[in-house]
N, C-alpha and C positions, 0 to 999 in steps of 0.2 A: 228557691228553697227545694232541697231534696225531699222527695216523697217520704213520709214517716215509715211506710211499709218497707222501703228500700233500706233505710237506716236500720230498722228493727230486724230485718232478715240478715243483714251482715253482722249485726251485733249478737244475735241469737247463736249463729254458727261459731262465734268466737267466745262464747260465755263459759267461764269456769263457775258453775253454779255451786255456791259455797254454804256450808254450815259448819262454822267454828264456834258455835255458841257454847258457853259454859255448861248449859243444861241439855246439850244434845244427848240423845239416846238412840238405841237401835230403831225404834219406831220412826224417829225423825229422819234417820238415814234412808229407811224404806220409802218414806214420802218424798225425800229429795231425789232419790233415784227414779221414782215414778214421774216426778215433775220434769226431769231431765229429758224424757222422751216426749216431746211436745207434738201437737198436731201439725206443726210447721217444720218438723225435723228435730234432730237431737242437738243438744248443746255440745260444746267441745269436750268438757270434762266436768266432774264434780270434784270439789276440794273439801276435804274432811279431815278429822282428827285421825292419827295413825291407828288407833284401836278399832276403827271401823272399816279399814281398807279391805279386809277379807270379806266382810259382808257386802260392801259395795261392789266388789268384783263379781260376787255371785248375783247380786240384784241387777247388775248391768250386763250380764253375759249376753254375747252376740249383738250388742247394741252399737258397737263402735265407739261408745263414750269412754273416754279415758278416766282413770282414777288418779287424782293428785292428793297428796297429803303434805303436812307441814312438819318440819323438824326445827329444833332450836327456837321454838315458837311459844309465846310471842315475844319474850324479852330479848332474845338473841345473846344470852349470857351463859348458856350451859357449858359444862366441860366438854371438850371435843371428843373425849372417849365416849361420853354418853350420846352425843349427836351422831357419831359414827355408828354406834350400836342401834340407835333409833332408825337411822337411815337403812341399815342392812335389814332390820326387821320389817320395815314397811315394804321394801322391795321384795322380800321373801313372801310377804302376804299378798303381793300382786299389784303394788303401786306402779303406775306408768311414769309418774312425774313427782318430783320432790321439790317443794317450795321451802327453801332454807333461808332462815333469818341470818344474815351475815353479822359478825361482831362489829356493828356500826359504831359502837362507843369507842372502838379503837382509833377511828379516824379523829374523834374529838380529842383524844389524848395524844395525838401525834404518831400513831402506829398504824398507818394506813395499810402497810404491807400485810397485816394480819388478815385483811379482807381477802386479798388474792390467795393467801396461803390456805385459808379455811375453805374457800370455794374449790380450790384445787383438790383438797383432800376429799370433799364430798363428791365432786364430779368423778374422781377416780373410782369411788364406791358405786356411783350411779351407772357407770359404763354407758350403755345405749339409752338408758332412761333419761328423761328430760329433767334438767336442773334449772330451776328458777331461783335466782338470788334476790332475796327481799332486802332492799336497802334502807327502808324506814326513812324515806326522804323527808317526811314532815318533822322528824326529830333532828335531822342534819341541818335543815333550814337554809343554810347558805348555799347559793348556786355552785360555788367552787367546791364545797364539800360534797355536794350531790354528784357533781361531775367526777371528782376523785373517786368516790365510791363506785360509780359506774365503770370507770377505767379499770379499777382494781378487780372488780368482779369479772369484767371481760378478760382481763389478763389471766384470771384463774380458770377460765374455761366455761363460764356460765352459758346456758342455752337461752335463757330469758333474763331480762332485768325486770324486776317487779318493784313497784314503788313502795308498798306499804303492807303492814299486817292487817290493817283495818281496826286495830286495837288502840290507837293513839288519838290525840286530839285532831291532828291534821294528817290526812291520808293522801290519796291521790290528788293531784292538781295538774292541770294542763301545763303549767309552767315547769314543774318537775319532770313530767312526762317528756316534754320537749328536750330537756337536757339529756335525758336517757337516750332518746332517739338520736340526738346529735352525736353522742358517744358511740352508739351502735354504728352509725353511718361512718364515723371516722375510723372505726376499728377495721372496717372491711370484712367483718365476720358475719356469718348468717345467724343472727341472734334476734330473738323476739322481745316484745314489750308487753308487760302486763300491769296496767293501772288497776289498783285495788283499793276499795274503801271509798264510799261517797258517791258511787255511780248508781243513781236511783231512777233516772228518767231516760226516755228516748233521746232527749236533747243532750243529756250528759254523755251517753254513748256516742251520739253523733259527733260531739265535739272532739272526742279522742280519735274517732275514725277520720275526721277531717284533718286533724293534726298529722296522723300517719300518712295520709294521702299527700299532704303538702311537703313533709320532710323526707319521706322515704319513696314517694311515688304512688300513683293510683295502682291498686291491686296488691300492694305489699301486705296490707292488713288482712291476711287470711288466717285460719286457725293455727297454721304452722308458725306464724310470726306475731300474732296478736291475740291476746286474751283480755277479757274483762273479769276481774275478780269481784263478784257481787252475789248477794242473796235475794234482795228484794226487787231488782230491776226486771226479772223475768216477767213479772205480772204486767209491767208497762210495755215490754216488748210484745207480749202476746196480745195485749189490747190493741196495739198499733196494727199488728198483722191481721187482726180481726176487723179493723176499721172502726173501732170504738174509741180510739184515743188518737189525738193529733198533736204535733209539736206546737207549742205556743208560738204566736206571731213573732216573727223575726229571729227564731231560734233554729233555723235550718243549718246545714253545713255544706 
């Protein structure tokens, strides 16, 4: 069994600490940014609503913590003119990363090419900013559809494949994450993975790190290639690093 502190340290460095609550406000963003600077080092990024990007940029000044925000979120059905405008506004406010919900319903209706086309449009706006394509794998359900969504997003130029919005009944699962990793490996592109939603414990985080190690090789899962989208897991990671929480028996990686 891998030491819980080792798992927690790796996961902390790759954490997108998230607040996409409907009741989020400026005070909550201040608290989130404060929590992002932990005694064991910073998280990789905070992920927040677009209207708080400018505040987070100020709150995180000189921290090295990136600011991520969401567009076409959470339904994935907004008009592309609106999504383009939202993306430009977020970047102008200082966003480093854009988490874009692809039009995943297009796959269900037989128009998979719409995924690649939309990702391509948003990536062109992003330029050097990181674009994470949210595939909503729990709604696609079928492995073949999940793989097709991944392939289309990769064809469109996504920098990361992200499983989920965290707003549906089924969010990240190791099974879906493995399909995305297989697509990334087959593409030959330098693309990352972000499981999001449902990662609550050190063991949960460790399972995804182990999956990356197995499919992509040890050392691949660094902050440039792997993120965990979560809000509550930080407490568990810090407890493990402080030595006050251990992995349950048999749940190493």
